[in-house]
N, C-alpha and C positions, 0 to 999 in steps of 0.2 A: 504494498501500500505507499502511496507517494501523493504527497499534499506540496499544491506548487502554489508559488506568486504570493502568500501571505506577507503579512509583516509579523514576522514571527521575535516574540516576547519569551528569550532563551530562561531570562531569570537569572541565571548565573556566569551570563556576559553581554555584550553589546546587543542591541534589538537589531535584529537583521531586516532591513526597510522593505526588501524583496525578496523572500526565502522558499527553499524546501525542505521537507522532512522525509524522511523514508523510513519505513516500519517494516522491520523481520520476526517474525514468532514472537509478535507482541511487544519487543524492545526497540527503541530508535537505535536506528543504523546509522544515518548520517544528517545532518545538520549543515547547511548553508546556502550562500547567496546564490540565484537564481544563476547569474553568471556561469558558476561555479559547477552547475550541473553535468554531470561525469557523463560522459559521452555515451548512448548505447542504454541508457535508462529508460527503457519505454513509460513515456505518459501516457499512453491508453486507457482511460479508465480510473486516470487520475483525478484527486478532487482539488478543483481548481479553487482556489481561495480570494483570488483577485479582489482588488478593493475591502480586502478584511483584513483579520488578525488572528493570529494563533497564541495560546498562551499553555503552560501545563496545564493539567489537571485540578481544578479548585480544591483545597482542602480546607475545612469547616473543622478546626480542631480544638473545639467546645461545643457541644448539642449534645441534644438528647430526642435527637429523630429516631423513630421505630420503636422509643419507649412512651411518647405521648401521641395518639392519635385520635380516630374518630371511635375506637373501640374501648376508649378508656386510658388510663392513665400508671404508668408502672414506674415511677419515679424513685421513691423513698420508702426502706423497709423500716417502719417506725416501729415493728413488734423489740425493737432493743436499740438502744443509744448509740452504740458503736457498731457498724456490719463491714470491718473489711474483707470479708469472708464472701459475702454477696459479687455477683460476676452481670456485671452487665449484659453478658455473651447469652444468658440466658432467660434475659426480659426483652429481646430486641423482634419488634416483627418485620422482617424484612420486607414484607409485600405491604406495609402501609403505604398509601397514596403517597404520601409525602416524599418517600424513597426515591419513587419513583419521578417524581417533580424536583427535586434537587439536583438530581442524575440528569434529564432535560434541562436542566439551567447550567450543568459544568462543574458542578461538584461530584469530581469522581472519588473523594473519599474524607471521610467523615470520623472526628473520634467521639465516641458516645461517652458519656458521664453517666452515675444513676445522681440524685438530686442533692440540694443542698441542707436538707432538714438536719440530718446528722452530721456530728463532728468528723467523723469517719463515714465516708456513705460507700465506700466499695472500692471494684475494681474496673478501670474504664477499659474502651475497646476500639482500636483502631480499623476499620473497614472499609473495603470499597462499595460501591455504592450499584453495585449490577449481581443481581442475583437470587434464589428464593430461599436457599440455607445458608442462614447465618455462617455456619462453620467454613460453609467453601468462599465466604467473604472475606475473611477474617486476614490483617496483615500482621498484626500483633497483638497478643493480648495473653496477661493485662498490659495494655500500654500504659496504665499511670492508675495511682490508687488517689480516690476523690479525699480532701481533707475540706471543710468548711468553719469556718468565725464568720465573726457578726452576728446581725438580728435573727437570719434563720435558725441556725443551730440552739441557740439561748430563746426562742421564741417557740421551741416545740412542745413546752411544757414540763413540768418536773425539773429534771438534774440532767445535763446544766442550766443554770437560771441567769447566768451572767458571762460576759467576755472573759474574767477571769475563769470562771468556771471552765467553758469550752477549752480554753488554752491548758489549764490544767489536768484537765480528761486527754488531751491529747496526746501530752507530755506522760502520763502515764503508761498511754498502748504503747508509744514507744520506747518507752524504757523497758516495759516489760517482755515488747518484741526483741530488742537489744540483748537482752538477757536468756529467752526463748535460742537466739539466732548463737548466743557459745554455745549454750549447752549443746545445741544440734551438731554444730560445728565439730564440737570436741566429741562429742559419740562419734560422730563420720569419722576423724581420723583414729579415736582409739576404740575396737571393738569389745573393749573391756569396760567403756562407759555404758550406762543404759541413754537411750533416747528417752527424751523431755516428755513428758505426758502428752499427746498431741491436742494441741489447741489450733481452731481454725482459724480462728480470728488472729494470733500469735503468727500461724504459718504464714497468713495473708503478706503480713508485715514485713515475715523476714527479708522480701525483696526490696521492700522498701528503704530499711535500714541499712541493709546491706549498699543500696545503689544501682539496685539493677534497676528497678521501677520507681519511675518518677513520680514525685508526689505534685498535685497539682491541687493549691490554695483557693477555693472561694471565698475572695475578700472583697469590699468595695472601698470602705473608709481607711485613708492615709494610716491613722492607729493601726489596723487591724490589718495594712500592709504589712506595716513594720513587724508587729506580732508572727507575722507567718515567716516571716525574715528571719526573724531571732528563732523559734522552733527551729525553722530547717538546717539555721548553720550549728546550734548545738547536737542535732543529731547527725550535721554531714549529710544533710539528704540531694537527690538532686532532684530539682525543683523550678516550679513556673507558678506566676501568680496568675488566678484568671480573675475576668471581669476587670480588677484593677481602677476602680470609677473617679477616686480621688489620686490619681498616679501623677497627671500633671500637677499636683500640688509637690510632688515630691521625688519631681524625673531625676535631679541631680542626684538623690539619695540611691534610688533605681539604677541609674546607669553605672554608679558606685558599688553597687552590689553584684551587676553584674548577673541580673537576675532578669530571664527574659517577662514581659507579659500579655499575656492574652485578653485584646480590649474586647467589648460587647458585651451587650447586645448595641448597638448604637441606635439603634429605630428604635426605641422605648419609652417609655413615662417614669416619672419621679413618683413609685408606686410604693415606697417606704422610707422611711427616716435617712437610710443610712446611702440613698440616691441625690439627698437634697441638692449637693453640687456637683450632679452631674453635668460632663462640658462634652460638646459636641469636638471640639477642638481637641479632647484627651489624647487621642491615638497620635495626632501629630506631633503635642509635646512633648511626648514621651521619645519618639521618633528623632525628632530633632535634638534631646536630653543625651541620645545615644544610646537609649536602648531597645535591646531586640523585640520587633512588636508584629504579634501576627491580631488578625480580628476575628471573630467570631461569630455568628447567628446566637447562639445559648437557642437554637429551635427549641419550644415552640413561641420563646420570644419574637425573635425575629423570626421567620420562617424559612428555612434551610436555602430554598431557591433564592433569597435575595443575598446571598452573599457577596454577590457584585455589588450590588447596589449599597451593600454595608460599606464596602470598601472604595465608590464612588463618593459616599458621605466623605469619609475620612478626608478625601483629596479633595473636597468643597469648602472643608475646613480645616485646612493650610497642609497638607501631608503630599509633597511629591509623588507624584501619579505611580512612578516605575514602584514607588515605595510602599503605594497603595498594594500595588496588583503583588508586589513580593508577599505583603502582610496574608495573603488569601493563598499561597504558595511555597514560594522556597523558605521562608522563614516559617512557617506553620510546620512544617515537614525536618526542617532542622531541629525547631521544638522538640517535634514530636518523633525524633531519633533513626527517622526513614529518611534523610536527605539522599541516601546512597543512591534511593532505587524511585525516586519521584522528586516533584517539587521544581523542578527545572525541564527543558528540552536540552538535556543533554545526551549523547551515544552511550547505550547501555543500559539507561534508566526504563522506569515500565512507560510504555507507549501511553500513557494517559493524555490525552490533548482535546482542545477544546477550541473550537473553531466559530467564528461571529463574521456578521456582516460591517462589522463597523468596529469604532475603538470599543474596549473592552468597558472601559467608564462612561459611557456616551447613554445613558437610561435607553435610548432608542433603538440601540445595536439588537440584534439577534443572534442568539444561540442557533446555526447552522449543521454543527456534528459535534459528537462527542464521542472521544473514543475509551475504551478504557481496557487497557494489554492490547492493546494493538485493533480491537474489535468496537464495530461501532455500533455503538449504542441507543 
C-alpha cells in the first residue's frame, strides 16, 4: 500500500510538503518526498492525498472509552477503598459505538483508565481501536496504575475524608507493596525462603514500586499536583500527571521536576470546585515552560472522536500547531512507553495512519482514510 502527494507530518522530523508513505506487512517501510519516490514503485491503486495531510494515528492517552456507553458505566469499583488489582481489560466493551466513532475520527490507540473515585483505582490498558475481542486489541497491559488525589476520592464517603487521608492511604499501600516486593524477590532468589502470602492488591502494585508500571495521578489543583510529585519521589515511581488543570500556575516547577503532564479535558465545564481556575491556555503555558505535554479527551467528558478538536483548541489558545499535533501523537506515545512502535511516521513503526483532506487542525477538514497496522479501517 502506498499513499502519495500528501503533506506528511512525520512528528519526529521535518514536515514533508509533498510526500509518500509505503507500507508492507503492517509496518511503515519508506517515507520521503515525492521527488525521491523510487523508480519502479507501481502507483496503481495508490491513495492520492493531494491537497491533504497525513498524520500518524492519533493517541488518546487518558480516556474511559469502552467503560462508559449506552449500556451503562463500569468506571469505579466502589466496594473497596483501594482496588489496584482490578483490570480495565475485564470491563471494556470493544463494540461500544464510540470505539468505532473514535477510530473513524483517526484515533487509532487509546489508554483506558478506571475512574477516580478510589485513591488507587486499578490497572489501565493501552489498546488499538479496531477489533471485536479486546484481548486481540491490547498493546500493553497493564499500561499504568491509576491514582487519584483531590475532590473525587475524598468525596466518596467514609475513609478517606480529606486530602491528607487520601495521601496517607496511598503511602500506606505503596509501603506495604514495597515490603511485599522485597519478600517476593528474596523468596525467588532463595528457595529456603517462603513466598509471602498472596495479596492481589499488593501483587498488582509490585510493578509500580519496581518502576515497571507507570503511575498516572489524577490531579487538578496545584497543591494536589505537588502532593503527587512528593509521593512519586518518595517511592521512586515512574509517573505522569493527568489533567493538571492548575499546572499553568506552577509550570516552571513541573518543568524542573521533569514530569510529563496529560492535559484535558479541554472542552468541559467547571463542574466542581477544583476546576475553578481552569484555563484554556493551560496546555500552551505548560509546553512553553518546557513540560512534555500530551492532550486527552477524558472520554466521555469530551468524547474521544473530538481529540483533534481538543488539539485545535490548544493551538487556538497559544500552543504551536506542530506541538499541538505532537501532543496527540508522539508525545502521547512517549508517555505511554510505546514510541518505538507508534506516534510518528517512521520506517519500522506500526502503519497507523490518518489521511485528511485539509490541515488537521482546521475544523472543516475531514478524515478520508484511517489505517491500523496497514489495514484500512
